[in-house]
C-alpha positions as CSV (number, residue, x, y, z in Angstrom):
1,G,0.1,0.0,-0.1
2,E,2.6,2.3,0.9
3,E,4.7,1.5,-1.9
4,E,2.3,2.0,-4.3
5,E,1.4,5.9,-2.9
6,E,4.9,6.1,-2.9
7,N,4.7,5.7,-6.9
8,N,2.0,7.9,-7.6
9,P,2.9,11.0,-6.5
10,T,1.0,13.0,-9.1
11,V,-2.3,10.9,-8.0
12,L,-1.8,12.1,-4.3
13,E,-1.2,15.6,-5.5
14,H,-4.4,15.6,-7.3
15,L,-6.5,14.4,-4.4
16,R,-4.8,17.4,-2.2
17,V,-5.7,19.9,-4.7
18,Q,-8.9,18.4,-5.1
19,A,-9.4,18.6,-1.5
20,T,-8.3,22.3,-1.2
21,A,-10.5,23.4,-3.9
22,M,-13.5,21.4,-2.1
23,V,-12.9,23.1,1.2
24,S,-12.3,26.5,-0.7
25,N,-15.9,26.2,-2.2
26,I,-17.2,25.2,1.2
27,L,-15.8,28.2,2.8
28,S,-16.9,30.7,0.1
29,S,-20.5,29.2,0.2
30,A,-20.5,29.6,4.0
31,M,-19.3,32.8,4.0
32,D,-21.9,34.0,1.5
33,Q,-24.4,32.7,3.4
34,I,-23.4,34.6,6.6
35,S,-23.0,37.7,4.8
36,L,-26.6,37.4,3.8
37,T,-27.6,36.4,7.1
38,A,-25.9,39.6,8.5
39,T,-27.5,41.8,5.9
40,E,-30.9,40.5,6.7
């Protein structure tokens, strides 16, 4: 298992980038909702 991960750094990097993008999207959505709620 560990050997496969070491042999596929691109896959791990891709997953990390995907996770980062997903978190960013969630954070922006949350900020938008908070802003709307605060405005109301």
